[in-house]
C-alpha positions as CSV (number, residue, x, y, z in Angstrom):
1,M,14.2,18.5,-10.8
2,K,15.5,14.9,-10.9
3,P,13.0,12.1,-10.1
4,R,15.1,10.8,-7.2
5,L,15.4,14.2,-5.6
6,S,11.6,14.7,-6.0
7,I,10.9,11.4,-4.3
8,I,13.3,12.2,-1.5
9,L,11.6,15.6,-0.9
10,S,8.2,14.1,-1.1
11,A,9.1,11.4,1.4
12,V,10.6,14.1,3.8
13,A,7.3,16.2,3.4
14,L,5.3,13.0,4.2
15,I,7.4,12.4,7.3
16,V,7.0,16.0,8.4
17,L,3.2,15.7,7.9
18,L,3.1,12.6,10.1
19,I,5.0,14.3,12.8
20,V,2.7,17.3,12.6
21,Q,-0.4,15.1,12.8
22,Y,1.1,13.2,15.8
23,Y,1.8,16.5,17.5
24,N,-1.7,17.8,16.8
25,I,-3.3,14.6,18.1
26,S,-1.1,14.8,21.2
27,V,-2.1,18.4,21.9
28,T,-5.8,17.6,21.2
29,F,-5.6,14.6,23.6
30,Q,-4.1,16.8,26.3
31,T,-6.8,19.4,25.8
32,K,-9.5,16.8,25.9
33,R,-7.9,15.4,29.1
34,E,-8.0,18.8,30.7
35,Q,-11.6,19.2,29.7
36,F,-12.5,15.8,31.2
37,D,-10.7,16.7,34.4
38,N,-12.5,20.0,34.7
39,R,-15.9,18.6,34.0
40,Y,-15.6,15.5,36.2
41,G,-13.7,17.5,38.8
42,A,-16.6,20.0,39.1
43,I,-19.1,17.2,39.4
44,V,-17.1,15.3,42.0
45,K,-16.4,18.4,44.1
46,Q,-20.1,19.3,44.2
47,A,-21.0,15.7,45.1
48,L,-18.4,15.6,47.9
49,Y,-19.7,19.0,49.2
50,D,-23.2,17.6,49.3
51,Y,-21.9,14.4,51.0
52,A,-20.0,16.3,53.6
53,S,-23.0,18.6,54.2
54,G,-25.0,15.6,55.4
55,A,-26.9,15.0,52.3
56,A,-26.2,11.3,52.7
57,G,-26.4,11.1,56.4
58,Y,-22.6,11.4,56.8
59,Q,-21.4,12.7,60.2
60,S,-17.8,13.7,60.6
61,D,-18.0,13.7,64.4
62,S,-17.7,9.9,64.5
63,L,-14.5,10.1,62.5
64,F,-13.0,12.6,64.9
65,I,-13.9,10.4,67.8
66,L,-12.2,7.4,66.2
67,F,-9.1,9.4,65.3
68,D,-8.9,10.9,68.9
69,S,-9.4,7.5,70.4
70,I,-6.6,5.8,68.5
71,S,-4.3,8.9,68.9
72,E,-4.9,9.0,72.6
73,E,-4.0,5.4,72.9
74,L,-0.8,5.9,70.9
75,V,0.2,9.0,73.0
76,F,-0.4,7.6,76.4
77,Q,0.5,4.0,76.0
78,S,3.8,3.6,77.6
79,G,6.7,2.9,75.2
80,Q,4.6,3.2,72.0
81,V,5.8,6.6,70.9
82,P,9.3,7.8,71.5
83,G,10.2,11.4,72.2
84,G,11.3,12.2,68.6
85,P,9.6,11.7,65.2
86,V,8.0,8.3,64.6
87,N,9.9,6.3,62.0
88,G,10.2,2.8,60.5
89,T,7.7,0.0,61.3
90,L,5.7,1.9,63.9
91,Q,5.2,4.7,61.4
92,Q,3.7,2.3,58.8
93,Q,1.5,0.7,61.5
94,I,0.1,4.1,62.5
95,L,-0.5,5.2,58.9
96,A,-2.2,1.8,58.1
97,S,-4.5,2.3,61.2
98,Y,-5.6,5.8,60.0
99,N,-6.1,4.6,56.4
100,R,-8.4,1.8,57.6
101,I,-10.5,4.3,59.5
102,L,-10.7,6.5,56.5
103,L,-11.8,3.7,54.2
104,D,-14.3,2.2,56.7
105,H,-16.0,5.4,57.8
106,T,-15.6,8.1,55.2
107,S,-15.9,6.4,51.7
108,P,-18.4,8.3,49.7
109,D,-18.1,6.0,46.6
110,G,-21.7,4.8,46.6
111,Y,-23.1,8.3,46.9
112,L,-20.7,9.6,44.3
113,R,-21.6,6.9,41.7
114,D,-25.3,7.8,42.1
115,Y,-24.5,11.5,41.7
116,L,-22.4,10.8,38.5
117,V,-25.3,8.9,37.0
118,R,-27.7,11.7,37.7
119,A,-25.2,14.1,36.1
120,G,-25.0,12.0,33.0
121,A,-21.3,11.1,33.6
122,D,-19.5,7.8,33.7
123,P,-19.9,6.2,37.2
124,D,-17.2,3.6,36.8
125,F,-14.2,4.5,39.0
126,R,-11.9,3.5,41.8
127,S,-10.9,5.7,44.7
128,G,-8.2,6.0,47.3
129,Y,-7.0,8.1,50.2
130,Y,-3.4,9.3,50.7
131,I,-2.3,10.8,54.0
132,R,0.0,13.8,53.4
133,E,0.7,14.8,57.0
134,L,0.0,13.1,60.3
135,S,1.1,14.2,63.8
136,L,0.1,13.2,67.3
137,L,-0.6,15.8,69.9
138,D,0.3,15.6,73.6
139,F,-0.9,18.9,75.1
140,D,1.6,21.4,73.7
141,H,4.0,18.7,72.4
142,V,3.8,17.6,68.8
143,I,5.0,14.2,67.8
144,P,5.5,14.0,63.9
145,V,4.4,10.7,62.4
146,Y,4.5,11.4,58.7
147,H,4.9,14.4,56.4
148,D,5.1,14.1,52.6
149,T,6.8,17.2,51.1
150,T,7.0,15.8,47.5
151,G,3.5,16.8,46.4
152,L,3.4,13.7,44.1
153,Q,0.4,11.5,43.7
154,P,0.6,8.0,45.2
155,A,2.1,5.3,43.0
156,G,-1.2,3.5,42.5
157,L,-3.1,6.6,41.5
158,R,-0.7,8.4,39.2
159,N,-3.3,9.4,36.6
160,A,-6.2,9.8,39.1
161,L,-8.2,12.9,39.6
162,H,-7.5,14.9,42.8
163,A,-11.0,15.2,44.2
164,N,-10.3,17.1,47.5
165,T,-7.9,17.7,50.4
166,Y,-9.1,17.4,54.0
167,A,-7.4,18.8,57.1
168,F,-8.6,18.0,60.6
169,E,-7.2,18.6,64.1
170,G,-8.5,17.0,67.2
171,N,-7.3,16.7,70.9
172,Y,-4.6,14.1,70.1
173,F,-4.1,14.3,66.3
174,R,-3.5,16.6,63.4
175,I,-4.1,15.1,59.9
176,R,-4.2,16.2,56.3
177,Y,-5.1,13.8,53.5
178,D,-6.1,13.8,49.8
179,Y,-9.0,11.9,48.2
180,Y,-8.3,10.6,44.6
181,I,-10.7,9.2,42.0
182,D,-9.4,7.2,39.0
183,F,-12.1,6.9,36.3
184,T,-11.7,3.5,34.6
185,H,-12.9,4.6,31.1
186,K,-11.2,8.0,31.1
187,T,-8.9,7.2,28.1
188,Q,-11.8,5.6,26.2
189,I,-14.0,8.6,26.8
190,I,-11.3,11.0,25.6
191,Y,-10.6,8.9,22.5
192,R,-14.4,8.8,21.8
193,D,-14.5,12.6,21.9
194,M,-11.5,12.7,19.5
195,V,-13.1,10.4,16.8
196,I,-13.5,13.3,14.3
197,T,-9.9,14.4,14.9
198,F,-8.7,10.8,14.2
199,I,-10.9,10.5,11.1
200,L,-9.7,13.8,9.7
201,A,-6.0,13.0,10.5
202,A,-6.4,9.5,8.9
203,V,-8.1,10.9,5.8
204,T,-5.4,13.6,5.4
205,I,-2.6,11.1,5.7
206,L,-4.3,8.6,3.4
207,I,-4.8,11.3,0.7
208,V,-1.2,12.4,1.0
209,L,0.0,8.8,0.9
210,F,-2.1,8.2,-2.2
211,V,-0.8,11.4,-3.9
212,F,2.8,10.4,-2.9
213,F,2.2,6.9,-4.3
214,M,0.7,8.1,-7.5
215,T,3.5,10.7,-7.9
216,V,6.2,8.1,-7.4
217,R,4.3,5.7,-9.7
218,N,4.0,8.3,-12.4
219,M,7.6,9.2,-12.1
220,L,8.7,5.6,-12.4
221,I,6.3,5.1,-15.4
222,Q,7.7,8.3,-17.0
223,K,11.2,7.1,-16.4
224,R,10.4,3.7,-17.9
225,L,8.7,5.3,-20.9
226,S,11.7,7.6,-21.3
227,D,14.0,4.6,-21.3
228,M,11.8,2.7,-23.7
229,K,11.7,5.8,-26.0
230,T,15.5,6.0,-25.9
231,D,15.7,2.3,-26.7
232,F,13.2,2.7,-29.5
233,I,15.1,5.6,-31.0
234,N,18.4,3.7,-30.8
235,N,16.8,0.6,-32.3
236,M,15.0,2.5,-35.0
237,T,18.2,4.4,-35.9
238,H,20.0,1.0,-36.3
239,E,17.1,-0.4,-38.3
240,L,16.9,2.6,-40.6
241,K,20.6,2.9,-41.0
242,T,21.1,-0.5,-42.5
243,P,18.9,0.0,-45.6
244,L,20.0,3.6,-46.0
245,S,23.6,2.6,-45.9
246,T,23.0,-0.1,-48.4
247,I,21.1,2.2,-50.7
248,A,23.9,4.8,-50.4
249,V,26.6,2.3,-51.3
250,A,24.6,0.9,-54.2
251,S,23.9,4.4,-55.5
252,S,27.6,5.3,-55.4
253,T,28.4,2.1,-57.2
254,L,26.0,3.0,-60.0
255,G,28.2,6.1,-60.6
256,D,31.1,3.9,-61.8
257,E,31.2,4.1,-65.6
258,N,32.9,0.7,-65.9
259,L,30.1,-0.9,-63.9
260,L,27.5,0.6,-66.2
261,K,28.8,-1.5,-69.0
262,D,27.9,-4.7,-67.1
263,K,24.1,-4.7,-67.3
264,K,23.8,-7.8,-65.1
265,K,25.5,-6.1,-62.2
266,V,23.5,-3.0,-62.8
267,L,20.3,-5.0,-62.5
268,Q,21.6,-6.7,-59.3
269,I,22.4,-3.4,-57.7
270,S,19.0,-2.0,-58.8
271,E,17.3,-5.0,-57.4
272,M,19.2,-4.5,-54.1
273,I,18.1,-0.9,-54.0
274,K,14.5,-1.9,-54.5
275,K,14.6,-4.5,-51.7
276,Q,16.2,-2.1,-49.3
277,N,13.7,0.6,-50.3
278,K,10.9,-1.8,-49.7
279,H,12.3,-2.7,-46.3
280,L,12.6,0.9,-45.4
281,T,9.0,1.5,-46.5
282,Q,7.8,-1.4,-44.4
283,L,9.6,0.0,-41.3
284,I,7.9,3.4,-41.8
285,D,4.5,1.8,-42.5
286,R,4.8,-0.3,-39.3
287,I,5.2,2.9,-37.2
288,L,2.3,4.6,-39.0
289,E,0.1,1.6,-38.4
290,I,0.6,1.8,-34.7
291,S,0.0,5.6,-34.8
292,I,-3.3,5.1,-36.7
293,W,-4.3,2.3,-34.3
294,E,-3.8,4.4,-31.3
295,K,-6.1,7.1,-32.8
296,D,-8.8,4.5,-33.0
297,Q,-9.0,4.9,-36.8
298,V,-8.7,1.1,-37.5
299,K,-11.9,-0.9,-37.3
300,L,-12.0,-4.7,-37.4
301,K,-13.7,-6.2,-40.4
302,K,-14.8,-9.6,-39.2
303,Q,-15.9,-12.3,-41.5
304,S,-16.5,-16.0,-41.3
305,V,-13.2,-17.8,-41.6
306,H,-12.6,-21.5,-42.0
307,I,-10.1,-21.8,-39.2
308,Y,-8.3,-25.0,-40.3
309,E,-7.7,-23.6,-43.8
310,F,-6.8,-20.2,-42.4
311,I,-4.1,-21.6,-40.1
312,E,-2.7,-24.0,-42.7
313,D,-2.4,-21.3,-45.3
314,R,-0.6,-19.0,-42.9
315,I,1.8,-21.9,-42.0
316,Q,2.5,-22.7,-45.6
317,L,3.3,-19.1,-46.5
318,F,5.5,-18.8,-43.4
319,R,7.5,-21.9,-44.5
320,M,8.0,-20.4,-47.9
321,E,9.2,-17.1,-46.5
322,N,11.7,-19.0,-44.3
323,T,13.0,-21.5,-46.8
324,G,16.5,-22.8,-45.9
325,K,16.1,-22.3,-42.1
326,N,15.4,-26.0,-41.5
327,L,12.1,-25.0,-39.8
328,Q,9.8,-27.6,-38.2
329,I,6.2,-26.8,-37.5
330,N,3.8,-29.3,-35.9
331,T,0.0,-28.8,-35.6
332,A,-2.8,-30.2,-33.6
333,Y,-6.5,-29.4,-34.0
334,K,-9.6,-29.9,-31.9
335,L,-12.4,-28.2,-33.7
336,D,-16.0,-28.5,-32.6
337,K,-16.9,-25.9,-35.3
338,D,-15.2,-25.1,-38.6
339,F,-15.9,-21.4,-39.0
340,V,-15.2,-18.5,-36.7
341,A,-15.6,-14.7,-37.0
342,L,-12.2,-13.0,-37.4
343,D,-10.5,-10.0,-39.1
344,E,-8.4,-12.2,-41.4
345,I,-5.9,-9.5,-42.3
346,H,-5.1,-8.5,-38.7
347,M,-5.0,-12.0,-37.4
348,T,-2.6,-12.9,-40.2
349,T,-0.3,-10.3,-38.9
350,V,-0.7,-11.6,-35.4
351,L,0.3,-15.2,-36.4
352,N,3.2,-13.9,-38.5
353,N,4.6,-11.9,-35.6
354,L,4.4,-14.8,-33.2
355,L,5.9,-17.3,-35.7
356,S,8.6,-14.8,-36.7
357,N,9.6,-14.3,-33.0
358,A,9.7,-18.0,-32.5
359,V,12.3,-18.2,-35.3
360,K,14.3,-15.0,-34.6
361,Y,14.7,-15.8,-30.9
362,C,15.9,-19.4,-31.3
363,N,19.6,-20.5,-31.1
364,E,18.8,-24.0,-32.3
365,K,16.8,-25.6,-35.0
366,P,13.4,-23.9,-34.7
367,E,10.7,-26.2,-33.6
368,I,7.2,-24.8,-33.3
369,R,4.0,-26.5,-32.2
370,I,0.6,-24.9,-33.0
371,E,-2.5,-26.2,-31.2
372,V,-5.9,-24.9,-32.3
373,S,-9.2,-25.6,-30.6
374,V,-12.7,-24.3,-31.1
375,N,-15.5,-24.7,-28.6
376,L,-16.9,-21.8,-26.6
377,K,-13.7,-20.0,-27.4
378,L,-11.1,-20.0,-30.2
379,K,-7.9,-21.0,-28.6
380,I,-4.5,-20.8,-30.5
381,R,-1.4,-21.9,-28.6
382,I,2.0,-21.4,-30.2
383,R,4.9,-23.1,-28.4
384,D,8.6,-22.7,-29.4
385,N,12.0,-23.9,-28.3
386,G,13.6,-20.5,-28.3
387,I,15.7,-18.7,-25.7
388,G,12.7,-17.8,-23.5
389,I,11.8,-14.6,-21.8
390,R,13.0,-13.6,-18.3
391,K,10.3,-13.2,-15.6
392,E,11.1,-9.5,-15.1
393,D,10.5,-8.9,-18.8
394,Q,7.3,-10.8,-19.1
395,R,5.1,-8.1,-17.5
396,Q,6.2,-5.5,-20.1
397,I,6.7,-7.7,-23.1
398,F,3.4,-6.4,-24.7
399,D,4.3,-2.7,-24.0
400,K,4.9,-0.5,-27.0
401,F,8.6,-0.2,-28.0
402,Y,9.7,-2.6,-25.2
403,R,12.2,-5.2,-26.1
404,A,13.7,-7.8,-23.8
405,G,17.5,-7.6,-23.5
406,K,17.9,-3.9,-23.8
407,G,20.6,-2.6,-26.0
408,D,21.2,-5.9,-27.9
409,F,19.8,-4.5,-31.2
410,K,22.3,-6.1,-33.6
411,T,21.5,-9.7,-32.6
412,V,17.8,-9.5,-33.4
413,K,16.3,-6.7,-35.4
414,G,12.9,-5.1,-34.5
415,L,11.2,-2.0,-33.3
416,G,9.6,-3.4,-30.2
417,L,6.1,-3.0,-31.8
418,G,5.3,-6.6,-32.8
419,L,3.9,-8.0,-29.6
420,Y,2.3,-4.6,-28.8
421,Y,0.4,-4.9,-32.1
422,V,-0.5,-8.5,-31.3
423,K,-1.9,-7.5,-27.9
424,Q,-4.0,-4.7,-29.5
425,I,-5.5,-7.0,-32.2
426,V,-6.4,-9.7,-29.7
427,T,-8.0,-7.2,-27.4
428,A,-10.0,-5.7,-30.3
429,H,-11.4,-9.2,-30.8
430,Q,-12.4,-9.1,-27.1
431,G,-9.9,-11.8,-26.4
432,E,-6.8,-12.3,-24.2
433,I,-3.3,-13.4,-24.8
434,F,-1.2,-15.2,-22.2
435,L,2.5,-15.9,-22.0
436,H,4.3,-18.7,-20.2
437,S,8.1,-18.7,-20.6
438,L,11.2,-19.9,-19.0
439,P,14.7,-18.8,-20.0
440,G,16.4,-21.5,-22.1
441,K,13.1,-23.5,-22.2
442,G,11.2,-21.6,-24.8
443,S,7.9,-19.6,-24.8
444,T,4.2,-20.4,-25.2
445,F,1.8,-17.8,-26.3
446,T,-1.9,-18.6,-25.9
447,I,-4.6,-16.6,-27.6
448,E,-8.2,-17.0,-26.4
449,I,-11.1,-15.3,-28.3
450,P,-14.7,-15.8,-27.2
451,L,-17.2,-16.8,-29.8
452,N,-20.4,-14.8,-29.2
453,D,-23.8,-14.6,-30.8
454,E,-23.0,-11.5,-32.9
455,H,-20.4,-13.4,-34.9
456,P,-21.4,-17.1,-34.3
457,A,-18.9,-19.8,-35.1
458,G,-19.9,-22.9,-37.1
459,R,-21.5,-21.3,-40.2
460,R,-20.3,-19.2,-43.1
461,R,-21.4,-15.6,-43.1
C-alpha cells in the first residue's frame, strides 16, 4: 500500500473514531441526564407531597380563598369581563395576578431545599410556576381566560425539571398550573459523574493520535531513507563507474602490440591502473568502515596528543595533498594546556573530511580559518568561504548517505558518508559538533570535546 494512501486511510479512521467518541459521550450525557432527572424528580415529588400534606404547615384553603376572592371580583365587576374569551391586556393582567398569588402563598422553595440537603442532593435551584389553563366561572357560565395547548415549557425554564402539575376548581375559578425546578449545577453534576467516561475517551484518542503520529513519522522516515538509499546507490554507481571505466580502457590499451613496444607508455598505463585500483579500494573500504562502526566493533584508542603539533601536521599534509589549488589556511590558537586525550587516527580523518569539504564545495579561491582553543573543552572551529548549506539541508547533513543538492553527483564526488563519520567520531569522544551556514556565505563547523579526569589534558600519558 502506498504511504499516501495509508496516511489518508489512517486519517479517515481517526476522524471516524472522533465521531464515535463524540456520539458515545453524547449518549452517555443523555443517559446521565435522565438518571439525574429521575433521581431528583423522585426526591422533589416526595418533598412536594409532604409539603402539601401539611408537613410544613401549608394550608391550601387560604389559596382557594384568595383565588375565589379575585375571581369573584373579576366576574361581578361591571365591564371587567366581556361575554367571550378574555384576550389582550386584560388577559395578561389576570394571569399576572394569579401568578403573584402562587408565588406569594404557595412557594415551597425553603422546605424543598432543606429536604434536598437531608437527601444528600444539591439544594441550589430556582423555581417557577406556569399557568396552563385558567377560566372564570359565573354559575353555569365559563369565561375562558387562558389555555396553553402547546405543552411546551416556558421560555425561562426550558431545561428545568417538571416537578408537579396542580389543578383546582373553586366557586369562581378553574386553574391548572405546573411547577418547575431548574437545578443550577445540573450540568456540572452530570459532567462530574462522567469523569471516567471523559478520561477513557481522552486516553483512547491520545493513544490513537500517538499511534497515528508515529505511523506517519515512520512512513516519512522510511521514505526519506529510501530516497537516501536511492541517492546513495546512484552516487556509488557513478563513483565506482569512473575507476572501473578507466581500468577497462587502460586494460584494453595494453592489448595493443604496438603500445607494448613503448615501455614508457606501458608504465604510465600501469600506474594509471594502480591509482584507479587504489581509488576503488578506498571507496569499498570507506563503506566497510561505516558498516564496522555501526556494529560497534571500533573502539577509540585515546592517547595524549600535543594539540598544536597535531593540528599543524594535519594542515601541512593537507596542503601537500592539495598542491596547485592556491589554498589559503589561517590558524589561531588559544591553548591553556598543550596535551589532550584523543584517538589520533580517527580525529585525523575528521579533520581531513572537514578540510576536504571546504575545498570541494568552494567556487572561489579556498580560504579556510582554523581556530583551536583548550580550556575545559577542546574546541576546534573550521570556517570556510564555500557555497554554504541550505537551511533545509542542515538538519540532515550528518545523516548517513545524505548529500545536499540531490542528484548533482558529477559536480562533487562523494558517498554521503564523510560528515556521518565525523559526527560518529565526535560523539564517541563524548563531544558535539555544530554547524552554522548560509548559502553563498560559507560554513562553520565547531567541534567541542569535554576534557575529563579519565583522560586529563595538560600532561603526556
